[in-house]
C-alpha positions as CSV (number, residue, x, y, z in Angstrom):
1,M,0.0,0.0,0.0
2,I,1.4,3.4,-1.0
3,N,0.2,6.5,0.9
4,E,0.4,10.1,-0.3
5,I,-0.6,13.2,1.6
6,S,-2.0,16.3,-0.1
7,F,-3.6,19.5,1.1
8,Q,-6.6,21.5,-0.2
9,Y,-4.5,24.6,0.4
10,P,-0.9,25.3,-0.8
11,S,1.5,23.0,1.1
12,W,3.8,25.9,2.0
13,F,1.1,27.0,4.4
14,I,2.6,24.4,6.8
15,T,5.4,26.8,7.4
16,F,2.9,29.3,9.0
17,C,1.4,26.4,11.1
18,L,4.8,25.5,12.5
19,L,5.7,29.2,13.0
20,L,2.4,29.6,14.9
21,G,3.4,26.7,17.2
22,V,6.8,28.1,17.8
23,V,5.5,31.7,18.6
24,Y,2.8,30.2,20.9
25,A,5.3,28.0,22.8
26,I,7.9,30.9,23.2
27,A,5.3,33.4,24.3
28,L,3.8,31.0,26.9
29,Y,7.0,29.4,28.4
30,F,10.0,31.5,27.6
31,K,8.6,35.0,27.9
32,D,6.6,34.2,31.0
33,N,8.3,34.3,34.5
34,K,5.9,31.8,36.0
35,F,8.3,28.9,35.4
36,T,11.6,30.5,36.3
37,E,11.9,28.4,39.5
38,S,10.9,25.2,37.6
39,P,13.6,22.8,36.2
40,K,14.8,24.0,32.8
41,W,14.0,20.6,31.2
42,S,10.3,21.0,32.2
43,T,10.0,24.3,30.5
44,W,11.4,22.8,27.3
45,V,9.2,19.8,27.5
46,M,6.0,21.8,28.0
47,G,7.1,24.2,25.2
48,I,7.6,21.3,22.8
49,L,4.2,19.8,23.8
50,R,2.5,23.1,23.2
51,F,4.4,23.6,19.9
52,L,3.3,20.1,18.7
53,S,-0.4,20.5,19.7
54,V,-0.8,24.0,18.3
55,S,1.0,23.2,15.0
56,G,-1.0,19.9,14.7
57,I,-4.3,21.7,15.1
58,A,-3.3,24.4,12.6
59,I,-2.2,21.8,10.1
60,L,-5.5,19.9,10.4
61,L,-7.3,23.2,9.5
62,L,-5.5,22.9,6.1
63,S,-7.8,19.9,5.4
64,P,-5.1,17.4,4.5
65,L,-6.0,14.3,2.4
66,V,-4.4,10.9,2.4
67,K,-4.4,9.0,-0.9
68,S,-3.9,5.2,-0.5
69,I,-2.9,3.2,-3.5
70,T,-3.4,-0.5,-3.2
71,E,-2.0,-3.0,-5.7
72,E,-3.6,-6.5,-6.3
73,I,-2.1,-9.2,-8.4
74,K,-4.8,-11.1,-10.3
75,Q,-3.8,-14.5,-11.6
76,P,-5.1,-15.4,-15.1
77,I,-8.5,-17.2,-15.3
78,V,-8.8,-20.4,-17.2
79,I,-12.4,-21.4,-18.1
80,I,-13.2,-25.1,-18.5
81,A,-16.6,-25.4,-20.2
82,E,-17.8,-29.0,-20.4
83,D,-20.6,-30.2,-22.6
84,G,-23.1,-31.9,-20.2
85,S,-25.6,-33.1,-22.9
86,Q,-26.8,-36.6,-23.5
87,S,-25.0,-37.1,-26.8
88,I,-21.6,-37.1,-25.0
89,I,-22.4,-40.5,-23.3
90,A,-25.0,-42.0,-25.7
91,S,-22.8,-45.0,-26.5
92,L,-20.4,-45.1,-23.5
93,S,-20.1,-47.6,-20.6
94,D,-20.1,-46.5,-17.0
95,E,-16.4,-46.9,-16.8
96,E,-15.8,-44.8,-19.9
97,I,-18.1,-42.1,-18.5
98,E,-16.1,-42.0,-15.2
99,A,-12.8,-41.8,-17.1
100,K,-14.2,-38.9,-19.1
101,K,-15.0,-37.0,-15.9
102,Q,-11.6,-37.8,-14.4
103,E,-9.8,-36.5,-17.5
104,L,-11.2,-32.9,-17.0
105,N,-10.7,-33.1,-13.2
106,T,-7.0,-33.9,-13.8
107,I,-6.6,-31.0,-16.2
108,S,-8.4,-28.7,-13.7
109,D,-6.1,-29.8,-10.8
110,Q,-2.9,-29.2,-12.8
111,L,-4.0,-25.7,-13.9
112,S,-5.2,-24.7,-10.4
113,E,-1.6,-24.8,-9.1
114,K,-0.9,-21.7,-11.2
115,Y,-4.1,-20.2,-12.4
116,E,-7.6,-19.5,-11.2
117,V,-9.8,-22.2,-12.8
118,K,-13.5,-21.6,-13.4
119,R,-15.6,-24.7,-14.4
120,L,-18.8,-24.5,-16.3
121,V,-21.3,-27.1,-17.5
122,I,-23.0,-26.2,-20.8
123,G,-26.1,-27.5,-22.5
124,D,-29.6,-26.0,-22.6
125,Q,-28.4,-23.8,-19.7
126,I,-25.1,-22.9,-18.1
127,E,-24.2,-24.0,-14.6
128,N,-21.1,-23.6,-12.4
129,G,-19.0,-26.5,-11.4
130,G,-18.0,-29.8,-13.1
131,V,-20.3,-32.3,-14.8
132,D,-22.2,-34.5,-12.4
133,S,-24.5,-36.2,-14.9
134,F,-24.7,-35.8,-18.6
135,G,-28.4,-35.0,-18.7
136,F,-28.9,-31.9,-20.7
137,K,-31.5,-32.3,-23.5
138,V,-30.0,-29.7,-25.9
139,T,-26.7,-28.0,-26.7
140,N,-26.2,-24.4,-27.5
141,L,-22.5,-23.7,-28.2
142,S,-22.9,-20.2,-29.5
143,E,-24.7,-19.1,-26.3
144,S,-22.0,-20.7,-24.2
145,L,-19.3,-18.7,-25.9
146,E,-21.3,-15.6,-25.6
147,F,-21.8,-16.2,-21.9
148,I,-18.0,-16.7,-21.4
149,Y,-17.3,-13.5,-23.3
150,D,-20.0,-11.4,-21.5
151,N,-18.9,-12.6,-18.0
152,Y,-15.2,-12.9,-18.3
153,G,-14.1,-11.0,-21.4
154,D,-13.2,-7.9,-19.4
155,Q,-11.1,-9.9,-16.9
156,N,-7.7,-11.4,-17.1
157,L,-8.9,-14.4,-19.1
158,G,-5.9,-16.6,-19.9
159,A,-7.4,-19.5,-21.9
160,I,-10.7,-21.3,-22.5
161,I,-11.0,-25.1,-22.6
162,L,-14.1,-26.4,-24.4
163,S,-14.9,-30.1,-23.9
164,T,-17.6,-31.1,-26.5
165,D,-18.4,-33.3,-29.4
166,G,-19.3,-30.2,-31.6
167,I,-22.9,-31.2,-32.0
168,Y,-25.2,-28.3,-31.4
169,N,-29.0,-28.3,-31.8
170,E,-30.0,-24.9,-30.5
171,G,-28.7,-21.5,-31.4
172,K,-26.5,-20.4,-34.3
173,N,-23.3,-21.9,-35.6
174,P,-20.7,-21.1,-32.9
175,L,-18.3,-19.9,-35.6
176,Y,-20.6,-16.9,-36.0
177,A,-21.2,-16.2,-32.4
178,K,-21.1,-12.5,-31.5
179,V,-17.9,-12.8,-29.4
180,N,-14.4,-11.2,-29.8
181,L,-12.3,-13.5,-27.7
182,T,-8.6,-12.5,-27.4
183,S,-7.7,-15.6,-25.3
184,P,-6.8,-18.9,-26.9
185,L,-9.5,-21.6,-27.2
186,Y,-8.5,-25.2,-26.6
187,V,-10.8,-28.1,-27.3
188,V,-11.1,-31.5,-25.9
189,A,-12.9,-33.3,-28.7
190,Q,-15.4,-35.8,-27.5
191,G,-17.5,-38.4,-29.4
192,D,-16.9,-40.5,-32.5
193,T,-16.7,-39.1,-36.0
194,T,-17.3,-42.6,-37.5
195,V,-20.6,-42.8,-39.4
196,K,-22.4,-45.8,-37.9
197,K,-25.5,-47.8,-39.0
198,D,-28.5,-45.8,-38.0
199,V,-32.0,-44.9,-39.1
200,S,-33.6,-41.8,-37.6
201,I,-36.3,-39.2,-37.7
202,K,-34.4,-36.0,-38.3
203,N,-37.2,-33.4,-38.2
204,V,-40.9,-33.3,-37.8
205,F,-42.8,-30.2,-39.0
206,N,-46.4,-29.5,-37.9
207,N,-48.7,-26.8,-36.8
208,K,-49.2,-26.6,-33.1
209,I,-52.9,-25.9,-33.6
210,A,-55.6,-27.5,-35.8
211,Y,-59.3,-26.9,-35.9
212,L,-62.0,-29.5,-35.4
213,G,-63.2,-31.0,-38.7
214,D,-60.1,-29.8,-40.6
215,K,-57.3,-31.9,-42.0
216,F,-53.7,-31.1,-41.0
217,S,-50.3,-32.1,-42.3
218,I,-47.3,-33.6,-40.6
219,Q,-44.0,-33.5,-42.5
220,V,-41.4,-36.1,-41.5
221,D,-37.7,-36.0,-42.5
222,I,-36.2,-39.5,-42.4
223,A,-32.4,-40.2,-42.7
224,A,-30.5,-43.5,-42.7
225,K,-26.7,-44.2,-42.7
226,N,-25.1,-47.4,-43.8
227,C,-28.5,-49.2,-44.2
228,I,-28.7,-49.8,-47.9
229,G,-31.0,-52.6,-48.9
230,K,-32.9,-52.5,-45.6
231,S,-36.5,-51.6,-44.9
232,T,-38.3,-49.7,-42.1
233,N,-41.9,-48.9,-41.4
234,L,-43.0,-45.4,-40.7
235,S,-46.1,-45.2,-38.4
236,V,-48.1,-42.4,-36.8
237,S,-50.1,-43.2,-33.6
238,R,-52.2,-41.3,-31.2
239,T,-51.9,-41.9,-27.5
240,E,-54.9,-41.3,-25.3
241,N,-55.3,-42.4,-21.6
242,G,-52.4,-44.8,-21.9
243,N,-53.9,-46.4,-25.1
244,T,-52.2,-46.2,-28.5
245,K,-54.1,-46.2,-31.8
246,R,-52.2,-46.5,-35.0
247,L,-53.5,-44.0,-37.6
248,K,-51.2,-44.3,-40.6
249,S,-48.2,-46.5,-41.6
250,E,-46.0,-46.7,-44.7
251,N,-43.1,-49.1,-45.6
252,I,-39.8,-47.4,-46.6
253,R,-37.1,-49.0,-48.7
254,I,-33.6,-47.6,-48.1
255,N,-31.7,-47.5,-51.4
256,K,-28.6,-45.4,-50.5
257,E,-25.8,-45.5,-48.0
258,D,-26.6,-41.8,-47.2
259,Y,-30.4,-41.9,-47.4
260,F,-32.8,-39.1,-46.9
261,T,-36.4,-38.6,-47.7
262,T,-39.4,-36.5,-46.7
263,K,-42.9,-37.9,-46.1
264,E,-46.1,-36.0,-45.7
265,I,-48.8,-37.4,-43.6
266,I,-52.4,-36.0,-43.6
267,L,-54.5,-36.6,-40.5
268,D,-58.0,-35.6,-39.4
269,A,-58.5,-33.2,-36.5
270,D,-61.3,-35.2,-35.0
271,K,-60.7,-34.9,-31.3
272,V,-60.8,-31.6,-29.3
273,G,-58.0,-31.0,-26.9
274,L,-54.2,-31.5,-26.7
275,N,-53.5,-34.7,-28.8
276,K,-50.3,-36.6,-28.5
277,Y,-48.9,-38.3,-31.6
278,R,-45.9,-40.6,-32.0
279,I,-44.1,-40.8,-35.3
280,A,-41.9,-44.0,-35.2
281,L,-39.6,-46.0,-37.4
282,T,-39.1,-49.7,-36.8
283,P,-35.5,-50.5,-35.8
284,I,-32.9,-52.1,-38.1
285,D,-30.5,-54.7,-36.9
286,G,-27.2,-53.3,-35.8
287,E,-28.3,-49.7,-35.2
288,V,-26.0,-47.6,-33.0
289,T,-29.1,-46.3,-31.1
290,T,-32.9,-46.6,-31.4
291,A,-33.6,-43.5,-29.3
292,N,-33.9,-41.4,-32.5
293,N,-36.3,-43.8,-34.2
294,Y,-39.4,-42.0,-32.8
295,K,-40.6,-38.5,-32.0
296,D,-43.6,-37.4,-30.0
297,I,-45.5,-34.3,-31.0
298,F,-48.5,-32.5,-29.5
299,I,-51.2,-30.8,-31.6
300,E,-54.0,-28.9,-29.9
301,V,-57.4,-29.3,-31.7
302,L,-59.7,-26.3,-31.2
303,D,-63.4,-26.5,-31.8
304,A,-63.7,-22.9,-33.3
305,R,-61.8,-19.8,-34.2
306,Q,-62.8,-16.3,-33.1
307,K,-63.8,-14.3,-36.2
308,I,-62.5,-10.7,-36.3
309,L,-63.6,-8.0,-38.7
310,L,-61.4,-5.2,-39.8
311,L,-63.8,-2.6,-41.1
312,A,-62.0,0.3,-42.7
313,H,-62.7,3.7,-44.3
314,G,-60.5,2.7,-47.2
315,A,-57.3,0.9,-48.2
316,H,-54.5,1.5,-45.8
317,P,-51.2,-0.3,-45.0
318,D,-52.4,-0.6,-41.4
319,L,-54.9,-3.2,-42.5
320,S,-52.4,-5.8,-43.8
321,A,-50.2,-5.1,-40.8
322,M,-53.0,-5.6,-38.3
323,K,-54.1,-8.8,-40.1
324,S,-50.6,-10.2,-40.0
325,I,-50.3,-9.4,-36.3
326,I,-53.7,-10.8,-35.2
327,T,-53.5,-14.0,-37.3
328,S,-50.1,-14.8,-35.7
329,N,-52.4,-16.1,-33.0
330,K,-54.0,-19.2,-34.6
331,N,-57.1,-18.6,-32.5
332,Y,-58.2,-15.7,-34.7
333,E,-59.5,-15.5,-38.2
334,V,-59.5,-12.0,-39.8
335,D,-61.6,-10.6,-42.6
336,I,-61.1,-7.1,-44.1
337,H,-64.2,-5.2,-45.4
338,F,-65.1,-1.7,-46.4
339,P,-68.5,0.0,-45.8
340,E,-69.5,-0.2,-49.4
341,D,-69.1,-4.0,-49.6
342,T,-72.4,-5.6,-50.5
343,D,-71.6,-8.8,-48.6
344,L,-70.7,-7.1,-45.3
345,N,-72.4,-8.6,-42.3
346,V,-71.0,-7.4,-39.0
347,S,-73.3,-9.5,-36.9
348,K,-71.3,-12.8,-37.6
349,Y,-68.1,-11.5,-36.0
350,D,-66.8,-11.9,-32.4
351,L,-64.9,-8.6,-32.5
352,V,-65.1,-5.6,-34.8
353,V,-62.1,-3.3,-35.4
354,L,-63.1,0.0,-37.0
355,H,-60.2,1.7,-38.8
356,N,-60.8,5.5,-39.4
357,L,-64.5,4.9,-38.8
358,P,-66.9,6.5,-38.4
359,S,-65.9,9.1,-41.0
360,D,-67.7,11.9,-42.7
361,K,-68.1,9.8,-45.8
362,Y,-69.1,6.6,-43.9
363,P,-70.9,7.3,-40.6
364,V,-71.5,3.5,-40.4
365,A,-74.6,4.1,-38.3
366,V,-76.2,0.8,-39.4
367,E,-73.1,-1.2,-38.7
368,L,-72.7,0.4,-35.2
369,S,-76.4,-0.3,-34.5
370,N,-76.0,-4.0,-35.4
371,I,-72.9,-4.5,-33.2
372,N,-74.6,-2.7,-30.4
373,K,-77.6,-5.1,-30.6
374,K,-75.3,-8.1,-30.7
375,R,-73.2,-6.5,-27.8
376,T,-70.1,-7.2,-29.9
377,P,-66.8,-5.9,-28.5
378,R,-65.2,-3.3,-30.7
379,L,-61.9,-1.4,-31.1
380,F,-61.8,2.0,-32.8
381,L,-58.6,3.1,-34.5
382,I,-58.6,6.9,-34.8
383,G,-56.8,8.4,-37.8
384,A,-56.8,11.2,-40.4
385,Q,-60.2,10.1,-41.8
386,T,-62.0,9.7,-38.5
387,S,-65.0,12.0,-37.8
388,L,-64.4,13.4,-34.4
389,V,-68.1,14.1,-34.0
390,G,-69.0,10.6,-35.0
391,I,-66.3,8.9,-32.8
392,N,-67.4,10.9,-29.8
393,K,-71.0,9.7,-30.3
394,A,-70.0,6.1,-31.0
395,Q,-68.2,5.5,-27.7
396,D,-67.6,7.1,-24.3
397,N,-64.1,5.9,-23.7
398,I,-62.2,8.9,-25.1
399,K,-63.6,12.4,-25.9
400,I,-61.8,14.6,-28.5
401,E,-62.1,18.3,-28.9
402,G,-60.4,19.4,-32.1
403,N,-60.3,19.3,-35.8
404,S,-59.6,16.1,-37.8
405,A,-58.2,18.3,-40.6
406,S,-55.2,19.1,-38.4
407,L,-52.8,16.2,-37.7
408,E,-49.9,15.7,-35.4
409,D,-47.3,13.1,-34.6
410,I,-47.6,11.2,-31.4
411,Q,-45.5,8.5,-29.6
412,A,-46.5,6.2,-26.8
413,D,-45.8,6.1,-23.1
414,V,-46.9,3.2,-20.9
415,V,-49.1,3.8,-17.9
416,R,-47.6,1.8,-15.1
417,T,-50.8,1.6,-13.1
418,F,-52.6,-0.2,-15.9
419,N,-54.0,-3.5,-14.5
420,S,-56.5,-5.0,-17.0
421,F,-53.8,-7.3,-18.2
422,T,-50.1,-7.8,-17.8
423,V,-47.5,-6.1,-20.0
424,D,-43.8,-6.6,-20.3
425,D,-41.7,-4.4,-18.0
426,Q,-39.6,-3.3,-21.0
427,L,-42.6,-2.3,-23.1
428,G,-42.2,1.4,-22.3
429,A,-38.5,1.5,-23.1
430,N,-39.1,-0.3,-26.4
431,L,-42.0,1.9,-27.6
432,K,-40.1,5.2,-26.9
433,G,-38.0,4.6,-30.0
434,F,-40.8,3.6,-32.3
435,P,-41.8,5.9,-35.1
436,P,-44.7,8.3,-34.3
437,L,-48.3,7.6,-35.2
438,I,-50.5,10.2,-37.0
439,A,-53.5,11.4,-35.0
440,P,-56.0,14.3,-35.2
441,F,-54.9,17.4,-33.3
442,G,-57.0,18.3,-30.3
443,Q,-57.6,17.8,-26.6
444,Y,-58.2,14.3,-25.4
445,T,-59.9,13.3,-22.2
446,S,-60.8,9.9,-20.6
447,P,-64.0,9.8,-18.6
448,S,-64.3,7.9,-15.3
449,G,-64.0,4.2,-15.7
450,A,-61.6,4.2,-18.6
451,N,-58.5,2.1,-18.2
452,V,-55.6,3.7,-20.1
453,L,-52.6,1.6,-21.2
454,L,-50.8,4.1,-23.4
455,T,-50.7,7.9,-23.3
456,Q,-49.6,10.3,-25.9
457,N,-46.0,11.7,-26.0
458,I,-46.1,14.8,-28.2
459,K,-42.7,16.2,-29.3
460,K,-40.9,14.5,-26.4
461,I,-43.5,15.9,-23.9
462,E,-45.4,13.4,-21.8
463,T,-49.1,14.1,-21.7
464,K,-52.1,12.6,-20.1
465,Y,-53.9,12.3,-23.4
466,P,-54.9,8.7,-23.9
467,L,-53.5,6.7,-26.9
468,L,-54.8,3.2,-26.1
469,S,-57.7,3.0,-23.6
470,F,-60.3,0.4,-22.6
471,K,-63.7,0.6,-21.0
472,D,-66.7,-1.6,-20.2
473,Q,-69.4,0.4,-22.0
474,S,-72.8,-0.8,-20.9
475,G,-71.5,-4.3,-20.4
476,V,-69.6,-4.4,-23.7
477,K,-65.8,-4.1,-23.9
478,T,-64.7,-1.1,-26.0
479,G,-61.2,-0.1,-26.9
480,V,-59.9,3.1,-28.6
481,W,-56.5,3.3,-30.3
482,V,-55.5,6.9,-31.2
483,G,-53.2,7.2,-34.2
484,E,-52.7,5.4,-37.5
485,G,-49.4,4.0,-38.6
486,V,-49.2,0.6,-37.0
487,W,-47.5,-0.7,-40.1
488,K,-44.5,1.6,-39.4
489,W,-44.3,0.1,-35.9
490,R,-44.3,-3.4,-37.3
491,L,-41.5,-2.6,-39.8
492,F,-39.4,-0.8,-37.1
493,D,-39.8,-3.7,-34.7
494,Y,-38.4,-6.1,-37.2
495,L,-35.5,-3.8,-38.1
496,Q,-34.6,-3.4,-34.5
497,N,-35.2,-6.9,-33.1
498,E,-35.5,-9.1,-36.2
499,N,-39.0,-10.1,-34.9
500,Y,-42.4,-8.5,-34.4
501,D,-42.7,-9.4,-30.7
502,V,-43.2,-5.8,-29.3
503,V,-45.9,-4.6,-31.6
504,T,-47.5,-8.1,-31.6
505,S,-47.6,-8.1,-27.8
506,V,-49.4,-4.8,-27.7
507,V,-52.0,-5.5,-30.4
508,N,-52.8,-9.1,-29.6
509,K,-53.1,-8.5,-25.9
510,A,-55.5,-5.7,-26.6
511,I,-57.4,-8.0,-29.0
512,Q,-57.4,-10.8,-26.5
513,F,-58.7,-8.6,-23.7
514,L,-61.5,-7.2,-25.8
515,S,-62.6,-10.6,-27.3
516,T,-62.4,-12.6,-24.1
517,K,-65.7,-13.2,-22.5
518,E,-65.9,-12.2,-18.9
519,D,-65.2,-14.9,-16.4
520,K,-67.5,-14.7,-13.3
521,R,-65.8,-17.6,-11.4
522,K,-64.6,-16.7,-7.9
523,F,-61.8,-19.3,-8.0
524,R,-59.6,-19.7,-11.1
525,V,-56.5,-21.8,-11.8
526,S,-54.5,-21.8,-15.0
527,S,-51.3,-23.2,-16.4
528,S,-48.9,-20.8,-18.2
529,K,-48.8,-23.3,-21.1
530,N,-50.7,-26.2,-22.4
531,L,-47.5,-27.9,-23.5
532,Y,-44.1,-27.8,-21.7
533,K,-40.7,-29.2,-22.7
534,E,-39.3,-31.5,-20.2
535,N,-36.5,-29.0,-19.3
536,E,-39.0,-26.2,-18.5
537,Q,-40.4,-25.3,-15.2
538,I,-44.1,-26.0,-14.7
539,A,-45.9,-22.8,-13.6
540,L,-49.5,-22.4,-12.4
541,D,-51.3,-19.4,-11.0
542,A,-54.5,-19.0,-9.1
543,Q,-56.9,-16.2,-8.4
544,L,-59.5,-16.0,-5.6
545,Y,-62.2,-13.3,-5.5
546,N,-64.5,-12.2,-2.7
547,D,-68.2,-11.2,-3.2
548,N,-67.1,-7.8,-4.5
549,Y,-64.8,-9.5,-7.1
550,E,-61.8,-8.2,-5.3
551,M,-58.7,-10.4,-5.6
552,I,-57.6,-11.9,-2.3
553,N,-55.1,-14.5,-1.2
554,E,-55.8,-15.1,2.5
555,P,-56.7,-18.9,2.6
556,D,-54.2,-21.6,1.5
557,V,-54.7,-23.0,-2.0
558,F,-53.7,-26.6,-2.7
559,V,-53.2,-28.5,-5.9
560,T,-52.6,-32.1,-6.9
561,L,-50.9,-33.0,-10.1
562,I,-51.8,-36.4,-11.5
563,N,-49.7,-38.1,-14.3
564,Q,-50.9,-40.7,-16.7
565,D,-49.9,-43.5,-14.4
566,K,-52.1,-42.0,-11.6
567,K,-49.1,-40.9,-9.6
568,E,-49.9,-37.8,-7.5
569,Y,-47.7,-34.7,-6.8
570,K,-49.1,-32.4,-4.0
571,Y,-48.2,-28.7,-3.7
572,T,-49.3,-25.6,-1.9
573,F,-49.5,-22.3,-3.8
574,S,-47.3,-19.4,-2.8
575,R,-48.8,-16.0,-2.2
576,S,-47.6,-13.2,-4.5
577,S,-49.1,-9.7,-4.1
578,N,-52.9,-10.5,-4.1
579,Y,-52.8,-13.7,-6.1
580,Y,-51.2,-17.2,-6.0
581,T,-48.3,-18.7,-7.9
582,L,-46.7,-22.2,-8.1
583,S,-43.5,-23.4,-9.6
584,A,-43.7,-27.1,-9.6
585,G,-40.2,-27.6,-11.1
586,M,-39.5,-29.9,-14.0
587,L,-41.6,-33.1,-14.5
588,P,-41.1,-36.2,-16.6
589,A,-42.7,-36.3,-20.1
590,G,-46.3,-37.2,-20.2
591,R,-49.8,-35.9,-19.8
592,Y,-50.9,-34.4,-16.4
593,S,-54.2,-33.3,-15.0
594,Y,-54.6,-31.1,-11.9
595,V,-57.2,-30.5,-9.2
596,S,-56.9,-27.3,-7.2
597,K,-58.9,-26.7,-4.0
598,V,-59.5,-23.8,-1.6
599,N,-61.9,-23.2,1.3
600,Y,-63.2,-19.7,1.6
601,A,-66.1,-18.3,3.6
602,G,-67.3,-21.8,4.4
603,E,-67.4,-22.8,0.8
604,A,-65.2,-25.4,-0.9
605,L,-64.1,-24.3,-4.3
606,E,-62.4,-26.5,-6.9
607,Q,-60.9,-26.1,-10.3
608,K,-59.5,-28.7,-12.8
609,G,-57.2,-28.5,-15.8
610,S,-54.5,-30.3,-17.7
611,F,-51.2,-29.9,-19.5
612,S,-48.6,-32.1,-21.2
613,V,-44.8,-32.3,-20.9
614,Q,-43.0,-33.1,-24.2
615,N,-40.0,-35.3,-24.4
616,I,-36.9,-33.6,-25.9
617,Q,-35.0,-36.0,-28.2
618,L,-32.7,-33.6,-30.0
619,E,-29.5,-34.9,-28.4
620,L,-30.1,-38.4,-29.7
621,Y,-31.0,-37.5,-33.3
622,D,-27.4,-37.0,-34.4
623,L,-24.5,-38.9,-32.7
624,T,-21.7,-38.2,-35.2
625,A,-19.2,-35.8,-33.6
626,R,-18.3,-32.7,-35.6
627,H,-14.5,-32.4,-35.0
628,G,-14.2,-30.3,-38.2
629,L,-16.2,-27.5,-36.6
630,L,-14.1,-27.7,-33.4
631,R,-10.9,-27.4,-35.5
632,A,-12.3,-24.3,-37.2
633,L,-13.1,-22.8,-33.8
634,T,-9.5,-23.3,-32.5
635,E,-8.1,-21.8,-35.8
636,K,-10.3,-18.8,-35.3
637,Y,-9.4,-18.1,-31.7
638,G,-5.8,-19.4,-31.7
639,G,-5.8,-22.7,-29.9
640,E,-5.5,-26.5,-30.5
641,V,-7.7,-29.6,-30.6
642,F,-6.9,-32.5,-28.2
643,V,-8.9,-35.7,-28.7
644,S,-10.5,-37.0,-25.5
645,G,-8.3,-39.6,-23.9
646,K,-5.2,-38.1,-25.4
647,S,-5.2,-34.7,-23.7
648,T,-2.3,-35.2,-21.3
649,G,-0.3,-32.3,-23.0
650,L,-3.2,-29.8,-22.8
651,A,-2.4,-28.5,-19.3
652,D,1.4,-28.1,-20.1
653,K,0.5,-26.2,-23.3
654,I,-1.4,-23.6,-21.2
655,L,1.1,-23.6,-18.3
656,T,4.0,-22.8,-20.6
657,N,2.2,-20.2,-22.7
658,S,4.2,-17.0,-22.1
659,K,1.3,-14.8,-23.1
660,I,-0.8,-15.9,-20.1
661,K,0.5,-13.6,-17.3
662,P,-0.8,-12.2,-14.0
663,V,-2.2,-8.7,-14.1
664,V,-1.5,-6.0,-11.4
665,Y,-4.6,-4.0,-10.6
666,Q,-4.3,-0.7,-8.8
667,S,-7.1,0.9,-6.8
668,S,-6.9,4.3,-5.0
669,D,-8.8,5.7,-2.1
670,T,-8.7,9.3,-0.9
671,E,-9.7,10.1,2.7
672,S,-9.6,13.2,4.8
673,V,-7.2,13.1,7.7
674,M,-10.0,14.5,9.9
675,N,-11.5,10.9,9.7
676,F,-8.5,9.5,11.6
677,K,-9.8,9.5,15.2
678,W,-6.4,8.5,16.6
679,L,-5.0,11.9,15.6
680,F,-7.5,13.6,17.9
681,G,-6.5,11.2,20.6
682,L,-2.8,12.1,20.1
683,L,-3.6,15.8,20.4
684,M,-5.6,15.2,23.5
685,L,-2.7,13.2,24.9
686,L,-0.2,16.1,24.2
687,L,-2.5,18.7,25.7
688,S,-3.3,16.5,28.8
689,L,0.4,15.8,29.4
690,E,1.2,19.5,29.1
691,W,-1.6,20.3,31.5
692,F,-0.3,17.7,34.0
693,L,3.2,19.2,33.9
694,R,1.9,22.8,34.3
695,R,-0.1,21.7,37.4
696,Y,2.8,19.7,38.8
697,M,5.1,22.7,38.4
698,G,2.6,24.9,40.3
699,S,0.7,26.6,37.5
700,Y,-2.6,26.1,35.7
């Protein structure tokens, strides 16, 4: 530690402080006759004490500062990232698996003598420590490299050791990961590059939703290696309540060493609910594994879509944008019509979206009357063609005083107190950069009872003018969206994020809120998904309402999950704010039902539901190691490939690398001398000692 002293005043002021102490001591002890009879040494001692105490106090008044510089030697960090996925041990014995673990442990122990070693397990997630069991269902190598770069790239990262077979089934090619590693990357290449006899289902493509009475297609990609002249049978079965029913089958003759074909299977959507289908190939003698001979898929069959009408003043790019956004949810079917269309029938729709209507040209009085009679939910999109008089009469959600001939640009701010449905915490930050919408100029007000999600931001000024507002109007849900230009939001969203998630979330949550029929149940339980992957957490939530339909969470809520083998898992919900939540962890693949119960005000309430957990088979589809990819990675980042079992020289390679050196970090801390309490104690000691001698010598 290095200390430096500085002053907030010129340092030569210390001379005056010392001079002040000298003058004070001389005047008190050498010009005063009180101590003429005292021993000479005592006069000198008291004078020196007075000189030190006065000079010290004066110097403290100069506000001295002490700067401490601390040096810390940081040893290089070596990251050992080990692939913990199933493909690593798919064809290994227990002894071989244990030897594989020990190999990395030995390298870690050797490097720990000189470096700081950090061990990671990579797969579908990243965990600290060494591999315990190779159980990850997927491998994402690019995400792993990005994690290392983000968390250790700004530290003294000496080297990275990646132990993997090079097989990745999630994320991008790791060669194109967004990392700029300056440390060498060494690879312990796992797996076998030999192409073995195998027949497998490579991919299955299907829609997740089908509609009752429709037909739907399943596309199956089939591959075979070293199986020429053999035959296999492709079958599709549906599993229900533990029973399996074969629906389709087809014999396949393999006529190439490297065989690939695609088969399309057409099935009937004849059973409502979440249906489990198994696509399977019969095994061939001598296959390296049969785990990739089948794949389970789930398709939800719905009994009807909700029909939504986009009724517009005229052609506008917003219409196609809105249709694309809404139909991204397969529960919705969208038609676009104009007031002059002869086949227009608003009564057959579950929700009507009126774009730039009513207008001066099209008051749409008849259409509004019909949807009022049917009590159809509606969403008004106000733009340049909207009649302000007409829109004020058509709804009581937003009132506008202005002139539709004058327009202005508006952007969106999120109202944090909005509670009709949940929105992403980042929505406000995302929308601030979106291009402005075009809206009529005027004063906007929201009557009592309106629930505003978005307010208008005009020329960077936050206002209370509503942009997106909802209200229950005489028992009918009504929404008002101020501003045309949704198409610009959609394009901007894609340019910024390479997806449409932000604008889709806003529009579809508004559509879902308006089109959802009101639920009067006092106890409600729902699962966040109908279909989970087996590496996902099962999440349930529950709401309990009192007689005034206020959400409460006083009594305990219990739930029992029941799998297809009738095994039960019992849980108690946790309280969160004024509702209930449950994270049941990860469950084995299969179909589950649940029964949730609560006792409130002497009444036993019960809710039932179901969900399914899908098996992940990605790691067993392809067992041929990709050492070529691993060599390309080491060439890119300046390292070397060591084959598993022959990596004895890896630790020495890193230990003798002269470029991997410790780094000295310096940190400084500046503190006022006034904070050093011991200095005041020293001054008190000097003054006390002087006082004692003065009294002893007969003075005061």
